[in-house]
C-alpha positions as CSV (number, residue, x, y, z in Angstrom):
1,X,-0.7,14.0,13.0
2,X,-1.0,10.8,11.0
3,X,0.7,7.7,12.4
4,X,3.9,6.7,10.7
5,X,4.0,3.5,8.7
6,X,6.2,1.6,6.3
7,X,5.3,1.5,2.6
8,X,6.5,-1.0,0.0
9,X,6.8,0.6,-3.4
10,X,7.2,-1.1,-6.8
11,X,9.3,1.5,-8.8
12,X,9.5,2.1,-12.5
13,X,12.7,2.2,-14.6
14,X,14.2,5.5,-15.8
15,X,12.3,5.6,-19.1
16,X,8.9,5.1,-17.4
17,X,9.9,7.7,-14.8
18,X,10.6,10.2,-17.5
19,X,7.3,9.6,-19.3
20,X,5.3,10.0,-16.1
21,X,7.3,13.1,-15.1
22,X,6.4,14.5,-18.5
23,X,2.7,14.2,-17.8
24,X,3.3,16.0,-14.5
25,X,5.4,18.7,-16.2
26,X,2.5,19.5,-18.5
27,X,0.2,19.9,-15.5
28,X,2.8,22.1,-13.7
29,X,3.2,24.3,-16.8
30,X,-0.6,24.8,-16.6
31,X,-0.4,26.0,-13.0
32,X,-1.0,22.7,-11.1
33,X,1.3,21.9,-8.2
34,X,-0.8,19.6,-5.9
35,X,-0.1,18.2,-2.5
36,X,1.2,14.7,-3.5
37,X,4.5,13.6,-2.1
38,X,7.3,15.0,-4.2
39,X,10.9,14.0,-4.6
40,X,10.2,10.2,-4.6
41,X,10.1,8.1,-7.8
42,X,6.8,7.3,-9.5
43,X,5.6,3.9,-8.2
44,X,2.8,1.6,-7.3
45,X,2.3,1.3,-3.6
46,X,2.1,-2.4,-2.9
47,X,0.9,-1.9,0.7
48,X,1.9,-0.8,4.2
49,X,3.2,-2.4,7.4
50,X,3.7,-1.3,10.9
51,X,6.8,0.8,11.7
52,X,8.0,-2.0,13.9
53,X,8.5,-4.3,10.9
54,X,11.4,-2.5,9.3
55,X,14.0,-5.2,9.7
56,X,11.7,-8.0,8.6
57,X,10.5,-5.9,5.6
58,X,14.1,-5.3,4.5
59,X,14.7,-9.1,4.7
60,X,11.5,-9.7,2.7
61,X,12.6,-7.2,0.0
62,X,16.0,-8.9,-0.4
63,X,14.4,-12.4,-0.7
64,X,11.4,-11.5,-2.9
65,X,13.4,-9.2,-5.2
66,X,16.2,-11.7,-5.8
67,X,13.5,-14.2,-6.9
68,X,11.5,-11.8,-9.1
69,X,12.6,-10.6,-12.6
70,X,11.9,-7.1,-13.9
71,X,8.7,-7.0,-15.9
72,X,6.6,-4.8,-18.2
73,X,3.1,-3.6,-17.6
74,X,0.8,-1.5,-19.8
75,X,-0.1,1.8,-18.3
76,X,-3.3,2.3,-20.1
77,X,-5.8,4.2,-18.1
78,X,-6.4,7.5,-16.3
79,X,-8.2,7.2,-12.9
80,X,-9.6,9.2,-10.0
81,X,-10.0,8.6,-6.3
82,X,-12.8,10.8,-4.7
83,X,-12.2,13.6,-7.2
84,X,-9.0,14.5,-5.2
85,X,-6.4,12.1,-6.7
86,X,-5.6,11.9,-10.4
87,X,-3.5,8.9,-11.4
88,X,-2.4,6.6,-14.2
89,X,-3.2,2.9,-13.8
90,X,-2.3,-0.3,-15.6
91,X,-4.0,-3.2,-17.2
92,X,-3.4,-5.5,-14.4
93,X,-1.0,-8.5,-15.1
94,X,0.0,-11.6,-13.3
95,X,3.6,-10.3,-12.5
96,X,2.4,-7.2,-10.7
97,X,-0.3,-9.1,-8.8
98,X,2.1,-11.8,-7.8
99,X,4.7,-9.2,-6.6
100,X,2.0,-7.5,-4.5
101,X,0.8,-10.8,-3.0
102,X,4.4,-11.8,-2.1
103,X,4.5,-8.8,0.3
104,X,0.9,-8.7,1.3
105,X,-0.8,-12.1,1.0
106,X,-4.6,-12.2,1.2
107,X,-5.7,-12.6,4.8
108,X,-7.7,-15.6,3.9
109,X,-11.1,-13.9,3.9
110,X,-11.2,-13.9,0.1
111,X,-11.5,-10.1,0.0
112,X,-8.4,-7.9,-0.7
113,X,-8.8,-4.4,-1.9
114,X,-5.8,-2.9,-3.8
115,X,-5.7,-0.6,-6.7
116,X,-2.4,-0.3,-8.6
117,X,-1.9,3.4,-9.5
118,X,0.8,6.0,-10.1
119,X,-0.3,9.3,-8.7
120,X,0.1,12.4,-10.8
121,X,-1.7,15.0,-8.8
122,X,-3.5,15.3,-5.4
123,X,-5.6,18.5,-5.2
124,X,-9.0,20.0,-4.7
125,X,-11.9,18.6,-6.9
126,X,-12.0,21.7,-9.1
127,X,-8.3,21.5,-9.8
128,X,-8.5,17.7,-10.4
129,X,-11.3,18.3,-12.9
130,X,-9.3,20.8,-14.9
131,X,-6.1,18.6,-14.7
132,X,-8.1,15.6,-15.9
133,X,-9.0,17.4,-19.1
134,X,-5.4,18.2,-19.7
135,X,-4.1,14.7,-19.0
136,X,-6.9,13.2,-21.1
137,X,-5.9,15.3,-24.1
138,X,-2.2,14.3,-23.8
139,X,-2.3,10.7,-22.5
140,X,-1.4,7.8,-24.7
141,X,-1.1,4.2,-23.2
142,X,2.5,2.9,-23.0
143,X,4.6,0.0,-21.7
144,X,6.2,0.6,-18.3
145,X,8.9,-1.5,-16.7
146,X,9.0,-2.3,-13.0
147,X,12.7,-2.6,-12.0
148,X,12.9,-2.3,-8.2
149,X,11.0,-2.3,-4.9
150,X,11.7,0.3,-2.2
151,X,10.8,0.8,1.4
152,X,9.8,4.2,2.7
153,X,8.5,5.5,5.9
154,X,5.7,8.1,5.7
155,X,4.9,10.9,6.9
156,X,7.2,12.7,6.4
157,X,8.9,10.7,3.6
158,X,12.0,8.8,4.7
159,X,13.8,6.5,2.2
160,X,14.9,3.3,3.9
161,X,16.0,0.7,1.4
162,X,15.7,-0.3,-2.3
163,X,16.2,-3.7,-4.0
164,X,16.6,-4.1,-7.7
165,X,14.5,-6.9,-9.3
166,X,16.5,-9.6,-11.1
167,X,17.6,-8.6,-14.7
């Protein structure tokens, strides 16, 4: 069993949620279900923390979100991880990078690997290949809006807390 951890998620507004759900709906109508975590909003995972840091992370959410306005980002690309994860990813912008760094500052070694992405489907490589063709035929870049940051525990998924970004 995988160890539990806390995950900080930058969540999209309702309009963006609906657009991303529409892409998944097209996949579902074509027979794809996948093993991705369902029943949580589409998001960018900003990073993870130890399960022991729940109270501190909630405090961080309240402080950082109260100081951070909502912002837009262009979801412009389709991506893959290891032929098992199909996702939509953004043109990176300063606001998203700054938000991620507020929660997970660079350790000082000058190297920090993080890929902002909104997962559409996790499945076997053959299914991902077929799903990629469908998404590629239907995908059009669009503006998304980050409106909140949430804290979840995985696995299994447990919602803990959500803070709205400043309007």
